[in-house]
Every structure is written in C-alpha cells, then in structure tokens.
N, C-alpha and C positions, 0 to 999 in steps of 0.2 A: 940093903942094910949097910950102915956105916961101920967104921972101925970099932966103935964101942957098942954096937948092937942097937944104936938109935936109928929109927926109921926116919928118913927125911922125905919131905914132900916137895914137889915142884909147883911153883905158882907163876902165873903171868902177872905183871904189874901194869896197871892201866891208870893214866893220869889224864884228867879232864883239861882240855885246851879250848879256849882260855880258862884259867882257873876262876871259880866262882865262890867256893866255900872250902876253906882249908881242911875242915873236918871230913868233907865228903868228896874231895877232888882226887883221891887216890883209892884204888880198889885192887885187891889181889884176888885172883881166881885160880882155884886149884886145878892142876892138870889131872887128867884121868877120869875114871868112872865116878859118876855122881850118885852115891847110894840113896840120898833123900829123893832124888828125881826118879830112881827106880821104884822105890817103895811107895812114894806118895806123889806121883807125877803131877796131877792137877793141883793139889794142895801146895806142893813145892813151888810150882810156877807162880801161883797166886802169892805165896809168902815172899817170893823173891821179886815180886812186881814185874814179872815177865808176862805182860798182858797178851801179847801176840802168841807167845808159846802156849799160854793157857787156852786161848781160843783154838789154836791148832790142835792141841791135845783133845779138846772136846769134840771138834769136828772129826778128827781121825778116829776116835773111839766110836762115834756114831756111825761113821762110814764102815768101819770094820764090823760093827755089830750088824748092820744092815746086810753087808755082804755075806757074813756067816749065816744069817737067818735065811737069806735067799738060797744059799748053797745047802741048807739043811744040816749044818755042822752039828756034831754031837758035843756033849759037855767037855770031853777031853780035848777036842780040837779048839774049843773056845778058850780053855785054860791055857793051852800051848800058845795060841795067838796072843792072848792077853799078857802072858809072861814075856813073850817075844817083843811085844810093843813096849812094855815097861823097860826091858833091857835096852831097847833102842833109845828110849828117852834117857836112860842112865848113861849111855855111851855119849850122847850129844849134849847132855845137860849143861856142862860147863862151857861148851862151845856156844850154846845159846846165850849164856850169860855174857860171854865176850862179845858176841854179835850185838846184843842189846846195849852194852857199854859203848861200843863203837858208834851206834846210832845216836847215843846221848852225848857225843863229843869227846869220848875218852880215846886216847891213843895208847896202844900197847907200847910200853917204854922199855921193859926189861923182862927177863926170866930169872927167878931167884929160887933158892931152896931154903928149907928150914924145918925144924921139928914140927912147927905149927905155923899158923898164919902170922902171929905176932913176931915170932923169931925170924920168919922170912922177911917181914916188913922191916924189922930192925936191920937185918943184913943189907937190904936194899938201900936204906938211908945211910948206912955206914959206907957203902960203896959209891953212892951218888949224893953227897951232901949238898952239892950246888943246886940240885933240883928242889930241895926243900925251900930255898929262898923264894921261889915262885908261888909256893903254896902257903907260906906263912905271911900273915898280914900284920 
C-alpha cells in the first residue's frame, strides 16, 4: 500500500523490435499471481492467444486425469490436484505471457508501477519519452 492507501501494481514493459505497429508494439504484463489463469486456465490461455500454453494445459490435464484414474484417486484427491494445478497456472500465467511476447520479438524494456495498466504505461512514457519516437509513425 502506498502513502494514500492506493494499491500500486508492478508491470514489466515489453516493446517489439523492430517496431511494426505503433498501437501494438508495446505491452505491459502485470507481475504476480494471475487470477484469470487460476480460475479459467484454458479459456484464459485461448483468450490471450497463448496457443502453446493452451495446448500444454490440455495435455497436462489429460495426463493428470489418467494418472489419478490409474492410481484410483478419490474425489477429494482429484479436487486437491485440480486446484493445485490451477494454482500453478495462476503462479506462472504472467510469466507465460512474457515468454510468448519474447518469442514474438518483444524485449523487456523496463519495470514500472501504477494504480492500473494505463497509469503504469503513462508513467513509463513520462520516464522514457525518447522510446516513443520509435513507435510513432
């Protein structure tokens, strides 16, 4: 918590090199636990266009289900494993986004804080105005 009770969030800033589209050449990814990935793992991955992550989630869920079936796991064990897997996806969700951006040619440029994504992005541009010249056409 900040001085005025305002919660700030940490974001990593990623810029595509070389730039292609000024509207899409900068991305901010929140640090920390990804609640949408926890609650809606597969839907979240598909929504975010994380195709490899979506495939990995499907494969992992199938493998876990097969293992639990082979072991004769009861319903409580299945729920615990399912929640544990969802928690794992929530923990690594934003890292998966960063990895995907790196594969798409984005470089992590900075770390910035803000009340929300928009205020964090504004703070980034206020501190690094020279980088905007590369993205504006």
